[in-house]
KEVOMAR-526711 format. One record per residue (C-alpha): x, y, z; residue in three letters; residue number from 1. Coordinates in nm, 2 decimals. Example, Ala and Ser with C-alpha at 12.3 -4.5 7.8 and 13.67 -1.06 7.14 Angstrom:
1.23 -0.45 0.78 Ala 1
1.37 -0.11 0.71 Ser 2
This chain:
8.07 7.16 8.00 Unk 1
7.89 7.49 8.04 Unk 2
7.52 7.50 8.12 Unk 3
7.26 7.76 8.04 Unk 4
6.88 7.78 8.10 Unk 5
6.65 7.60 7.85 Unk 6
6.29 7.68 7.76 Unk 7
6.04 7.62 8.04 Unk 8
5.82 7.31 8.03 Unk 9
5.48 7.28 8.20 Unk 10
5.38 6.93 8.33 Unk 11
5.20 6.88 8.66 Unk 12
5.24 6.60 8.92 Unk 13
5.28 6.54 9.29 Unk 14
5.59 6.63 9.50 Unk 15
5.87 6.37 9.53 Unk 16
6.12 6.40 9.81 Unk 17
6.34 6.09 9.80 Unk 18
6.65 6.02 9.59 Unk 19
6.61 5.74 9.34 Unk 20
6.85 5.45 9.43 Unk 21
6.80 5.27 9.10 Unk 22
6.83 5.39 8.74 Unk 23
6.50 5.39 8.55 Unk 24
6.53 5.20 8.22 Unk 25
6.55 5.44 7.92 Unk 26
6.57 5.37 7.55 Unk 27
6.85 5.14 7.46 Unk 28
6.96 5.39 7.19 Unk 29
7.00 5.67 7.44 Unk 30
7.36 5.73 7.52 Unk 31
7.51 5.83 7.86 Unk 32
7.59 6.17 7.71 Unk 33
7.23 6.22 7.59 Unk 34
7.10 6.12 7.93 Unk 35
7.33 6.37 8.09 Unk 36
7.22 6.65 7.86 Unk 37
6.85 6.57 7.93 Unk 38
6.92 6.58 8.31 Unk 39
7.09 6.92 8.28 Unk 40
6.79 7.05 8.08 Unk 41
6.54 6.92 8.34 Unk 42
6.74 7.05 8.63 Unk 43
6.77 7.40 8.49 Unk 44
6.40 7.41 8.40 Unk 45
6.32 7.29 8.75 Unk 46
6.54 7.56 8.90 Unk 47
6.35 7.82 8.69 Unk 48
6.02 7.69 8.82 Unk 49
6.14 7.68 9.18 Unk 50
6.28 8.03 9.16 Unk 51
5.95 8.17 9.02 Unk 52
5.75 7.98 9.28 Unk 53
5.57 7.75 9.03 Unk 54
5.55 7.45 9.26 Unk 55
5.35 7.22 9.04 Unk 56
5.57 7.26 8.74 Unk 57
5.89 7.22 8.95 Unk 58
5.74 6.91 9.10 Unk 59
5.67 6.77 8.76 Unk 60
6.03 6.83 8.66 Unk 61
6.15 6.65 8.97 Unk 62
5.95 6.35 8.88 Unk 63
6.11 6.34 8.54 Unk 64
6.46 6.40 8.68 Unk 65
6.43 6.11 8.93 Unk 66
6.35 5.87 8.65 Unk 67
6.69 5.94 8.51 Unk 68
6.90 6.03 8.82 Unk 69
7.04 5.78 9.06 Unk 70
7.27 5.79 9.36 Unk 71
7.42 5.46 9.23 Unk 72
7.46 5.57 8.86 Unk 73
7.73 5.75 8.67 Unk 74
7.87 6.08 8.80 Unk 75
7.61 6.29 8.62 Unk 76
7.32 6.08 8.75 Unk 77
7.46 6.11 9.11 Unk 78
7.51 6.49 9.07 Unk 79
7.16 6.53 8.94 Unk 80
7.02 6.33 9.23 Unk 81
7.19 6.58 9.48 Unk 82
7.07 6.89 9.29 Unk 83
6.72 6.74 9.26 Unk 84
6.71 6.66 9.64 Unk 85
6.83 7.02 9.71 Unk 86
6.55 7.17 9.49 Unk 87
6.29 6.95 9.67 Unk 88
6.41 7.07 10.01 Unk 89
6.39 7.43 9.89 Unk 90
6.03 7.37 9.77 Unk 91
5.92 7.20 10.10 Unk 92
6.07 7.50 10.30 Unk 93
5.78 7.70 10.16 Unk 94
5.57 7.52 10.42 Unk 95
5.76 7.56 10.75 Unk 96
5.53 7.32 10.94 Unk 97
5.57 7.04 10.68 Unk 98
5.95 7.10 10.66 Unk 99
5.99 7.09 11.04 Unk 100
5.78 6.77 11.06 Unk 101
5.99 6.60 10.80 Unk 102
6.30 6.72 11.00 Unk 103
6.16 6.68 11.34 Unk 104
6.50 6.61 11.50 Unk 105
6.61 6.95 11.37 Unk 106
6.92 7.03 11.18 Unk 107
7.24 6.88 11.32 Unk 108
7.46 7.16 11.45 Unk 109
7.77 7.20 11.23 Unk 110
7.99 7.17 11.54 Unk 111
7.89 6.80 11.58 Unk 112
7.86 6.69 11.22 Unk 113
8.12 6.42 11.16 Unk 114
8.32 6.56 10.87 Unk 115
8.65 6.40 10.97 Unk 116
8.61 6.08 10.77 Unk 117
8.51 6.23 10.44 Unk 118
8.77 6.51 10.48 Unk 119
9.04 6.25 10.54 Unk 120
8.93 6.04 10.24 Unk 121
8.91 6.36 10.02 Unk 122
9.25 6.47 10.13 Unk 123
9.41 6.13 10.06 Unk 124
9.24 6.04 9.73 Unk 125
9.26 6.38 9.56 Unk 126
9.54 6.64 9.53 Unk 127
9.31 6.93 9.61 Unk 128
9.39 6.97 9.98 Unk 129
9.75 6.85 9.95 Unk 130
9.80 7.12 9.69 Unk 131
9.66 7.39 9.93 Unk 132
9.87 7.25 10.22 Unk 133
10.19 7.24 10.02 Unk 134
10.15 7.60 9.89 Unk 135
10.06 7.73 10.24 Unk 136
10.37 7.56 10.39 Unk 137
10.60 7.69 10.13 Unk 138
10.47 8.04 10.16 Unk 139
10.50 8.04 10.54 Unk 140
10.86 7.89 10.53 Unk 141
10.99 8.13 10.27 Unk 142
10.80 8.44 10.40 Unk 143
10.89 8.38 10.77 Unk 144
11.25 8.24 10.72 Unk 145
11.41 8.53 10.90 Unk 146
11.17 8.55 11.19 Unk 147
11.25 8.43 11.54 Unk 148
10.91 8.46 11.69 Unk 149
10.62 8.33 11.47 Unk 150
10.25 8.34 11.55 Unk 151
10.01 8.16 11.31 Unk 152
9.63 8.20 11.33 Unk 153
9.44 7.92 11.17 Unk 154
9.09 8.05 11.10 Unk 155
8.90 7.73 11.14 Unk 156
9.01 7.44 10.92 Unk 157
9.21 7.28 11.21 Unk 158
9.38 6.99 11.03 Unk 159
9.70 6.86 11.19 Unk 160
9.81 6.75 10.84 Unk 161
9.86 7.11 10.76 Unk 162
10.07 7.19 11.06 Unk 163
10.27 6.88 11.13 Unk 164
10.48 6.92 10.81 Unk 165
10.52 7.29 10.89 Unk 166
10.66 7.20 11.23 Unk 167
10.91 6.96 11.07 Unk 168
11.02 7.23 10.83 Unk 169
11.06 7.48 11.11 Unk 170
11.27 7.24 11.31 Unk 171
11.52 7.23 11.03 Unk 172
11.57 7.61 11.01 Unk 173
11.94 7.70 10.95 Unk 174
11.95 7.92 11.26 Unk 175
11.76 7.67 11.47 Unk 176
11.38 7.66 11.53 Unk 177
11.21 7.99 11.61 Unk 178
10.96 8.02 11.89 Unk 179
10.63 7.92 11.74 Unk 180
10.27 7.99 11.84 Unk 181
9.96 7.85 11.66 Unk 182
9.62 7.98 11.75 Unk 183
9.33 7.78 11.60 Unk 184
8.98 7.92 11.59 Unk 185
8.69 7.67 11.57 Unk 186
8.36 7.61 11.73 Unk 187
8.42 7.23 11.76 Unk 188
8.59 7.19 12.09 Unk 189
8.67 6.82 12.06 Unk 190
8.84 6.89 11.73 Unk 191
9.05 7.17 11.88 Unk 192
9.16 6.94 12.17 Unk 193
9.26 6.66 11.93 Unk 194
9.45 6.90 11.72 Unk 195
9.62 7.05 12.02 Unk 196
9.74 6.71 12.14 Unk 197
9.87 6.62 11.79 Unk 198
10.07 6.93 11.72 Unk 199
10.20 6.96 12.08 Unk 200
10.33 6.61 12.06 Unk 201
10.50 6.67 11.73 Unk 202
10.66 7.00 11.86 Unk 203
10.78 6.82 12.17 Unk 204
10.94 6.54 11.96 Unk 205
11.11 6.80 11.74 Unk 206
11.22 7.00 12.04 Unk 207
11.06 7.32 11.91 Unk 208
10.97 7.60 12.16 Unk 209
10.59 7.59 12.10 Unk 210
10.26 7.72 12.23 Unk 211
9.91 7.62 12.11 Unk 212
9.61 7.84 12.18 Unk 213
9.25 7.72 12.14 Unk 214
8.98 7.97 12.05 Unk 215
8.65 7.78 12.07 Unk 216
8.42 8.02 11.88 Unk 217
8.29 8.04 11.52 Unk 218
8.44 8.30 11.29 Unk 219
8.12 8.51 11.33 Unk 220
8.19 8.54 11.70 Unk 221
8.56 8.60 11.68 Unk 222
8.66 8.93 11.84 Unk 223
8.99 9.12 11.84 Unk 224
9.06 9.05 12.21 Unk 225
9.05 8.67 12.15 Unk 226
9.37 8.67 11.95 Unk 227
9.67 8.73 12.18 Unk 228
9.96 8.86 11.97 Unk 229
10.27 8.93 12.17 Unk 230
10.51 9.21 12.10 Unk 231
10.79 9.09 11.87 Unk 232
10.58 8.81 11.71 Unk 233
10.56 8.80 11.33 Unk 234
10.20 8.71 11.25 Unk 235
10.06 8.49 10.97 Unk 236
9.68 8.43 10.93 Unk 237
9.57 8.13 10.73 Unk 238
9.21 8.06 10.61 Unk 239
9.14 7.73 10.43 Unk 240
8.78 7.71 10.28 Unk 241
8.64 7.91 10.57 Unk 242
8.63 8.29 10.51 Unk 243
8.33 8.28 10.27 Unk 244
8.09 8.19 10.55 Unk 245
8.12 8.55 10.66 Unk 246
7.95 8.66 10.34 Unk 247
7.62 8.52 10.47 Unk 248
7.37 8.80 10.52 Unk 249
7.00 8.89 10.48 Unk 250
6.98 8.91 10.10 Unk 251
6.63 9.06 10.12 Unk 252
6.78 9.40 10.18 Unk 253
6.97 9.40 9.85 Unk 254
6.66 9.26 9.68 Unk 255
6.43 9.52 9.82 Unk 256
6.65 9.81 9.71 Unk 257
6.73 9.66 9.38 Unk 258
7.10 9.63 9.44 Unk 259
7.35 9.40 9.27 Unk 260
7.13 9.33 8.97 Unk 261
7.44 9.25 8.77 Unk 262
7.54 8.89 8.87 Unk 263
7.91 8.98 8.81 Unk 264
7.90 9.27 9.05 Unk 265
8.05 9.25 9.40 Unk 266
7.80 9.23 9.68 Unk 267
7.88 9.46 9.97 Unk 268
7.90 9.28 10.30 Unk 269
7.94 9.47 10.62 Unk 270
8.04 9.17 10.82 Unk 271
8.32 9.07 10.59 Unk 272
8.45 9.43 10.57 Unk 273
8.46 9.45 10.95 Unk 274
8.63 9.12 10.98 Unk 275
8.90 9.21 10.73 Unk 276
8.95 9.54 10.91 Unk 277
9.00 9.34 11.23 Unk 278
9.26 9.12 11.06 Unk 279
9.43 9.42 10.92 Unk 280
9.46 9.58 11.26 Unk 281
9.69 9.29 11.37 Unk 282
9.94 9.40 11.10 Unk 283
9.99 9.04 10.97 Unk 284
10.30 8.98 10.76 Unk 285
10.11 8.72 10.57 Unk 286
9.74 8.64 10.51 Unk 287
9.70 8.32 10.32 Unk 288
9.36 8.25 10.16 Unk 289
9.24 7.91 10.02 Unk 290
8.89 7.91 9.87 Unk 291
8.67 7.73 9.62 Unk 292
8.71 7.89 9.28 Unk 293
8.34 7.93 9.21 Unk 294
8.08 8.19 9.22 Unk 295
7.80 8.06 9.45 Unk 296
7.73 8.40 9.61 Unk 297
7.48 8.51 9.35 Unk 298
7.14 8.65 9.45 Unk 299
6.94 8.47 9.19 Unk 300
6.88 8.10 9.24 Unk 301
6.91 8.01 8.87 Unk 302
7.24 8.20 8.83 Unk 303
7.41 8.01 9.12 Unk 304
7.24 7.69 9.01 Unk 305
7.41 7.71 8.67 Unk 306
7.74 7.80 8.84 Unk 307
7.69 7.51 9.08 Unk 308
7.63 7.26 8.81 Unk 309
7.95 7.36 8.63 Unk 310
8.16 7.35 8.94 Unk 311
8.03 7.03 9.10 Unk 312
8.01 6.84 8.77 Unk 313
8.39 6.89 8.75 Unk 314
8.44 6.77 9.11 Unk 315
8.21 6.47 9.06 Unk 316
8.39 6.38 8.74 Unk 317
8.72 6.38 8.92 Unk 318
8.57 6.16 9.19 Unk 319
8.44 5.92 8.92 Unk 320
8.79 5.90 8.76 Unk 321
8.97 5.84 9.09 Unk 322
8.72 5.63 9.29 Unk 323
8.50 5.51 9.00 Unk 324
8.21 5.28 9.07 Unk 325
8.41 4.99 9.21 Unk 326
8.24 4.82 9.51 Unk 327
8.56 4.82 9.72 Unk 328
8.56 5.20 9.71 Unk 329
8.19 5.25 9.73 Unk 330
8.18 5.37 10.09 Unk 331
8.46 5.62 10.03 Unk 332
8.30 5.77 9.73 Unk 333
7.96 5.80 9.90 Unk 334
8.12 5.97 10.20 Unk 335
8.30 6.23 9.99 Unk 336
7.99 6.29 9.77 Unk 337
7.77 6.34 10.08 Unk 338
8.01 6.60 10.21 Unk 339
7.99 6.79 9.88 Unk 340
7.62 6.72 9.86 Unk 341
7.57 6.92 10.19 Unk 342
7.74 7.21 10.02 Unk 343
7.51 7.18 9.72 Unk 344
7.21 7.17 9.95 Unk 345
7.31 7.48 10.13 Unk 346
7.37 7.67 9.80 Unk 347
7.04 7.56 9.64 Unk 348
6.80 7.52 9.93 Unk 349
6.90 7.80 10.17 Unk 350
6.87 8.17 10.17 Unk 351
6.98 8.46 10.39 Unk 352
7.20 8.39 10.69 Unk 353
7.13 8.02 10.66 Unk 354
7.32 8.01 10.32 Unk 355
7.68 8.00 10.42 Unk 356
7.84 7.83 10.12 Unk 357
7.89 8.16 9.94 Unk 358
8.20 8.08 9.75 Unk 359
8.35 8.35 9.53 Unk 360
8.61 8.35 9.26 Unk 361
8.95 8.49 9.32 Unk 362
8.88 8.81 9.11 Unk 363
8.62 8.91 9.37 Unk 364
8.85 8.83 9.67 Unk 365
9.11 9.06 9.51 Unk 366
8.86 9.35 9.54 Unk 367
8.76 9.26 9.90 Unk 368
9.11 9.22 10.02 Unk 369
9.26 9.53 9.85 Unk 370
8.97 9.73 9.98 Unk 371
9.05 9.59 10.33 Unk 372
9.41 9.72 10.32 Unk 373
9.59 9.41 10.18 Unk 374
9.82 9.37 9.88 Unk 375
9.91 9.05 9.71 Unk 376
10.24 8.88 9.78 Unk 377
10.41 8.74 9.47 Unk 378
10.44 8.36 9.51 Unk 379
10.79 8.21 9.45 Unk 380
10.85 8.02 9.13 Unk 381
10.95 7.70 9.31 Unk 382
10.62 7.69 9.49 Unk 383
10.44 7.65 9.16 Unk 384
10.68 7.38 9.05 Unk 385
10.63 7.19 9.38 Unk 386
10.25 7.21 9.34 Unk 387
10.28 7.08 8.98 Unk 388
10.49 6.78 9.10 Unk 389
10.24 6.71 9.37 Unk 390
9.95 6.70 9.12 Unk 391
10.14 6.47 8.89 Unk 392
10.19 6.21 9.17 Unk 393
9.81 6.15 9.16 Unk 394
9.85 6.01 8.81 Unk 395
9.54 6.15 8.65 Unk 396
9.59 6.36 8.33 Unk 397
9.31 6.59 8.43 Unk 398
9.49 6.78 8.71 Unk 399
9.66 7.10 8.62 Unk 400
9.82 7.38 8.82 Unk 401
9.78 7.73 8.68 Unk 402
9.87 8.08 8.80 Unk 403
9.61 8.36 8.77 Unk 404
9.67 8.72 8.88 Unk 405
9.90 8.61 9.15 Unk 406
9.71 8.31 9.29 Unk 407
9.78 7.94 9.23 Unk 408
9.48 7.73 9.12 Unk 409
9.43 7.35 9.09 Unk 410
9.21 7.26 8.79 Unk 411
9.03 6.95 8.67 Unk 412
9.03 6.94 8.29 Unk 413
9.09 7.32 8.28 Unk 414
8.81 7.39 8.53 Unk 415
8.96 7.57 8.84 Unk 416
8.85 7.40 9.16 Unk 417
9.05 7.57 9.44 Unk 418
9.28 7.87 9.46 Unk 419
9.54 7.98 9.71 Unk 420
9.68 8.33 9.74 Unk 421
9.91 8.52 9.98 Unk 422
9.86 8.88 10.10 Unk 423
10.02 9.13 10.34 Unk 424
9.88 9.42 10.53 Unk 425
9.97 9.77 10.40 Unk 426
9.94 10.10 10.58 Unk 427
């Protein structure tokens, strides 16, 4: 389903900040599809009003949306509830005192937000992360098969479920296991320590010569001297759903000078260019990138709102198909949707450096990486076949693996959700 902006409406009521937990009764002749279409129309109209600063009309739209949306309804009602909440937060931010009073405890630092449980549920219930992990492991094994000293830098995801299978594969190398070093960059110290214990224990069990390095900083604060690459090591750098945070910048500069008026144009980002230059200076044999296949780094709220509705409606639909509305799986579904809901809130309610969920499609990453001195590595045929088999094990007909311009993408009903690509530094 593709969404576009409808005509603007002009009602006028008071601001509503809470999500509706019950579904308002509507005409018995109204179908679920008709209600979904109405919600989309209202959301896009509300986004137009919020973008233009028309508070009263945006508020009136929210009131109408919350009569139809529900965090306990079908997937479109739940999605609408998250987008409505995000629009409401954006509106309240226009009054800093009111916003701070409503959030008097302050935002919870990302380093202590408990994302472990929803991430575990998400990885177990859906093939998305399993797809990324399988592709990354295959690329590393095949690309590093002849190396005797391997150094892998994990740029922040820090999931042992990515590295334990890799250790097992390395242990079975025909010429015996190479010396392996894994450096993990993350600002969550407790997560780093847990990961360290997990992978060190596995390496010890498998009798692999192994070293684990903790770099307890955010990607923004990572500097070249923090990554210790020894002479003779073959380096691979892996980023899973993290690199896009470096695209956060003060958008008012581009707005002031009238830059990037075309929503399809690539936004220059000094921070990202400098970071890629730093990675290039390490001469990595492989740079593996996994990212959301969406375009949420658009300057105009309405543009990224439309893109967000398209992207997250596909994700929420796949959640509905897998977890449904069964009571036994209610807590799991809520946990996953809250995790995705925080992404939606950041995309819709935040601007400038605060807006970190700046996902870009693979086509734009091609431009950024090639400009940074990298060229794509052609993925092996059997990697795609393994990814297809993995998706099939989840049993839903909606999952599909496709290849596009050298990347592998996992789709839900032909809508690309995540992409994985491999690169190497050139000189």
